[in-house]
C-alpha positions as CSV (number, residue, x, y, z in Angstrom):
1,X,0.1,0.0,0.0
2,X,1.1,3.5,-0.5
3,X,2.0,5.8,2.4
4,X,-1.1,7.3,4.0
5,X,0.5,10.7,4.3
6,X,1.2,11.1,0.6
7,X,-0.8,13.9,-0.9
8,X,-2.7,13.3,-4.2
9,X,-5.0,15.2,-6.5
10,X,-8.5,14.4,-6.2
11,X,-8.8,12.5,-9.3
12,X,-5.8,10.3,-8.4
13,X,-7.5,9.7,-5.0
14,X,-10.7,8.5,-6.4
15,X,-9.2,6.4,-9.1
16,X,-6.8,4.7,-6.4
17,X,-10.0,3.9,-4.4
18,X,-11.9,2.4,-7.4
19,X,-8.8,0.4,-8.6
20,X,-8.0,-1.0,-5.0
21,X,-11.7,-2.0,-4.4
22,X,-11.8,-3.7,-7.8
23,X,-8.6,-5.4,-7.2
24,X,-9.9,-6.7,-3.8
25,X,-12.9,-8.2,-5.4
26,X,-10.9,-9.8,-8.1
27,X,-8.5,-11.3,-5.8
28,X,-11.1,-12.8,-3.4
29,X,-14.1,-13.6,-5.6
30,X,-12.0,-14.5,-8.6
31,X,-13.8,-11.9,-10.6
32,X,-13.9,-8.1,-10.2
33,X,-16.6,-5.6,-11.3
34,X,-16.4,-4.3,-14.9
35,X,-17.0,-0.7,-13.8
36,X,-16.3,1.3,-10.7
37,X,-16.8,5.0,-10.0
38,X,-15.9,6.5,-6.7
39,X,-17.3,9.9,-5.4
40,X,-16.0,11.9,-2.4
41,X,-18.5,14.3,-0.7
42,X,-17.3,16.1,2.5
43,X,-16.4,13.1,4.7
44,X,-18.2,10.4,2.7
45,X,-16.6,8.2,0.1
46,X,-19.1,6.3,-2.1
47,X,-18.0,3.7,-4.7
48,X,-20.5,2.2,-7.0
49,X,-19.3,-1.2,-8.6
50,X,-21.2,-2.5,-11.5
51,X,-21.4,-6.1,-12.8
52,X,-19.5,-7.8,-10.2
53,X,-21.4,-10.9,-9.5
54,X,-19.8,-14.2,-10.2
55,X,-21.4,-16.8,-12.5
56,X,-22.6,-18.8,-9.4
57,X,-24.1,-15.7,-7.8
58,X,-25.9,-14.8,-11.1
59,X,-27.3,-18.1,-11.4
60,X,-28.6,-18.0,-7.8
61,X,-30.3,-14.7,-8.5
62,X,-31.9,-16.1,-11.6
63,X,-33.3,-19.0,-9.8
64,X,-34.8,-16.8,-7.0
65,X,-32.0,-17.1,-4.4
66,X,-31.3,-13.4,-4.0
67,X,-31.2,-13.7,-0.2
68,X,-28.5,-16.2,-0.2
69,X,-26.3,-13.9,-2.5
70,X,-27.0,-10.8,-0.3
71,X,-26.1,-12.8,2.8
72,X,-22.8,-14.2,1.5
73,X,-21.9,-10.7,0.2
74,X,-22.6,-9.1,3.7
75,X,-20.5,-11.8,5.3
76,X,-17.7,-11.1,3.0
77,X,-17.8,-7.4,3.4
78,X,-17.7,-7.9,7.2
79,X,-14.7,-10.2,6.9
80,X,-12.9,-7.8,4.5
81,X,-13.6,-4.6,6.4
82,X,-10.1,-4.0,7.2
83,X,-8.7,-4.5,3.8
84,X,-11.5,-2.4,2.2
85,X,-11.0,0.5,4.8
86,X,-7.2,0.3,4.2
87,X,-7.7,1.1,0.5
88,X,-9.6,4.3,1.4
89,X,-7.3,5.3,4.2
90,X,-4.2,5.0,2.1
91,X,-5.8,6.9,-0.7
92,X,-7.2,9.7,1.3
93,X,-4.8,9.9,4.2
94,X,-7.7,10.1,6.5
95,X,-9.1,7.4,9.1
96,X,-12.3,5.6,8.0
97,X,-14.6,5.6,11.0
98,X,-17.5,3.7,9.5
99,X,-18.0,1.3,6.6
100,X,-21.2,0.1,5.1
101,X,-21.9,-2.0,2.0
102,X,-24.9,-3.0,-0.1
103,X,-25.6,-5.1,-3.1
104,X,-28.4,-5.0,-5.6
105,X,-29.3,-7.9,-7.8
106,X,-31.0,-6.4,-10.9
107,X,-29.1,-4.5,-12.1
108,X,-26.0,-6.0,-10.6
109,X,-24.5,-3.2,-8.4
110,X,-22.6,-2.9,-5.2
111,X,-22.2,0.3,-3.1
112,X,-19.3,0.8,-0.7
113,X,-19.7,3.6,1.6
114,X,-17.0,5.0,3.9
115,X,-17.4,7.7,6.4
116,X,-14.1,9.6,7.2
117,X,-12.9,11.1,10.4
118,X,-13.5,14.9,10.0
119,X,-10.8,16.9,8.4
120,X,-8.6,19.0,10.5
121,X,-10.4,22.1,9.4
122,X,-13.9,20.7,10.5
123,X,-12.5,19.4,13.8
124,X,-11.3,22.7,14.6
125,X,-14.9,24.2,14.2
126,X,-14.7,25.2,10.5
127,X,-17.8,25.5,8.5
128,X,-19.5,22.1,7.6
129,X,-21.3,21.4,4.3
130,X,-24.2,23.8,5.0
131,X,-21.7,26.6,5.8
132,X,-23.2,27.2,9.1
133,X,-20.4,25.7,11.2
134,X,-20.9,23.4,14.2
135,X,-24.6,23.3,15.4
């Protein structure tokens, strides 16, 4: 992994997160999503992964077993939380304080959501996203 303190341009940061998450899927599922796009909004990182189900998972979904696919994906995300958050922390240089994941069968989508520790200016009482400062 890269040094967590290394500054990056926003586009490089987002690309590093997308690439890192796709690589983890590929390594542990044997197949990665065909598309990934990452967004950074305030302290929230959202990565949308498309077409990531394996042949087995697609077959289960087609035969009405969506719940079993959702459960195995949830279990996998819990097991991989450390690896997934490490990708985001390395790319952003910020600590992940919460990680959530969800899959959707049709269309084949996964959403990875990471909440980051507030940036230094926010922790010091700087304005938040509504421009009002702390409540």
